[in-house]
N, C-alpha and C positions, 0 to 999 in steps of 0.2 A: 536529514540527520543520518549519520552513518553508524550502524551497529556492526561491530566486528566480533565474531565469535570464532576462536581458534580451536574449539573442540571438534573432534572428528564427528561428522554427522552421517549416520547410517541412512536416515530417511527424514524428509521434511514434509509436513502435512499442512496444507493451506486451506482454510475455510473462510467464506465470505458471508456476512449477515446483512448486507445492504449498505447503501451509502459508502462510507470509507472504512467500515468496521470489518477487520479481519482477525482471525486467530491463527498464529503460526506456531506449530509444534515442531521443535527440533529434537530428534532422538539420537544422541551420540552413541548409545549402545544399550544393551539389556538393562532394564530398570532405571534408565536415565532419560530425563526429558526436561526441556526448558520451554515454557510457553510465553509467547509475547502476544498481547492484545493491542491492536491499533484502533484508535478513534471510536470508542463505544458511544452510541447515540441515545438520546432520550426518546423512547418509543412513544410516549404520550404526546410529544410535540411533532415528531417526524411522521408518524402514521405507519411505521413498520414495527414488526415484532422483534424483540431482542431476547435471545435465549439466556439462560443463566451462564455467566462466564466467570472464569477464574484464571489467573495468570501469575507468572513470576515477575513479569515486566508489563507495564501499561504505558504505551507511547501515545501522546496526544499531539496532533499536529497544530491545533489552534483552539482557542477557547470559544467555540460556538456550540450550541446545545446538541447539534448533530455530530459532534466529534469529541466531546469532553464529559460524557455522562459517567463519571467515576462510580456512582452508586450502582451501576449495572455490572460491576466487576467485583467478585469476591476474592478473598485471600489477602495475605500479607505481601502485596506486590510492591515493587519499586516503581515509582512514577517518574517518567521522563516527559517534560512538557516544554522544552526549549533547547536552544543551542548549548553546546558544552561537551565535555568528555566525562564518561562514567564507566564503571566496571561493576557488573552484577552477575554473580555466579559464573564467573569466567567469561561473561559477555562484555565486550568493550564497546562503549557507545560514544558517538560523536554527533553533534547537532549541526545541521546545515540549513542556513537561513534561505528563505524563498519568499515570493509574494503571492498574495491572494488575488491580485489583479495584474493588469499589464501596464500599470503606471507606478511601479516601484512602491506599492502599498498605499498610495494616496487615497484610494477608494475603499478598500476593504482590509488594509493592514498586511501584516506578514504571517507566514506559517513556518513550520519546521518540517523539512523533508527527512525521511528515514531510509536507511538501507541496512539490511541484515546480511552479513556474509559469514559463511561457515565452511571451512575446509574445501575451498574451491567453488562453492555455490554462493552467489550474491543475489539479494532480493531488495528492491527499492520500493518504498511506499511514498508516493509523491503528494499525498494529502490533497488539499483544495488548491492545487496549483492553478494560478491565474496567468502566469507568464507564458507568452507564446513562444519564447525562445529561452533556453537555459544559458546562463553565463559561463564563461570559461572556468571560473572558480567552481561552479556547481558541476560542470562536466568533468573536472578532475576527479570527483568522487563518484560520478554516475556513469561515465562512459564505459560501455562494455558490460554493464550489469546484466547478470543472467536472466533474472525475473523482474519484471516491472509491473507494479500495480499503479494505474494512473486514472484520473478522472476523465470522462469523455462526454458528459451530459450538458456542458455549457451552463448558462445562467450565472452561476457563481464561480465557475471554473473554466478551464479551456474546454472547447467543444470538440466534436469528432474530428474535424479537419485539423485543428491545432494539435490535438492529441497525437494524430498520425505524424505530424511534423516533429513532435517531441520524441516519439519512438524512433524516427529516422536519425535524430541526434544521438540517442543513447545506444541504438542498435542492440537491443536485448535479444536473448535467445527464446524467451517465453514472455508473452504479453497477456496480462489479465486486466480488463477494463473494470472500472468501478464508478460510483457516483453518477448513475444514470436512472432513467425512469423505471419505476417498479409499481405494480399494483398496490394501491393504498398510500403511496408516497404523497405527502402534502406539498412537496416542492415540485414545480414544473420544470422537468429536465428532459433532454432529448432521449430518444430510444437508443439502445446499444447498437441496433442494426445500422445506424448511420456510421458508426465507427467501423463496423465490420466492412461496410461498403468502401469507406475511405481507405482501409488497409488493403483491400483487394485480396483478402486471404480467406481460406475456409476456416471457420471457427468450430471448435469442439466444445460441447457442453458437459460439465462434470458436476457432481454434488460436492466433491472436494478433490483437491489435487494432492496426490502422494508422489513425491519425486526424490530421486537420488542424483548424485553427480553424473552417473553414467546414463541417466534418462534424459539429460538435457540434449536438445537437438544440436547437431554439429554443423549442419549445412543451412537449412531454412529455419526461420523463426516459427514458433507455434503460437496460435491465438486461442486462448481458453476462456470460455464464459462459465463462471461459477454460479451454480444455483444458490438461492438463499434458503 
């Protein structure tokens, strides 16, 4: 799903809480902020802790308990949970269909991918992507995205090797893996180290990522591991 925000962004803050749950804060200027929460999970079923979250927009990639726990988000938010076009507080939203498996959804159904773009910075959240190759239609929306959040843990999504192939398709400037093994997680997923090895890149670990347009790498991609 494509989220287009044409408001000038001074800074973007990205936080990860495990699985596919992120909070994206876009700050257009002094006293202004738009918060998007992606894929809140049910902590009682997943085994991970979920902090108190609030947002202006909540985007759900698909209706599984580890991605659609709306009770975990406070506030009078606008819910996006499927393909389509929306506008919320100056944020324009477009939904992009994808598959949870590599058999066009025959095994685990479909998902909605998201991308957030703001004044020259674009960010894609690929959800529980199971396709090992993006279609030409999907690439029309995702190719050249600046920041990509993608699953790498296998089992219910693409694995480390397949995720590296998706990165090669999109060619982002900044890569943030998600949906991999963490302490306490009840789902058996691969370690993120496998993806780092596949990428052949040095990874940097941050508590949260604060970035502006000028901070984006111009030559080589950056691989960032976010702490939960």
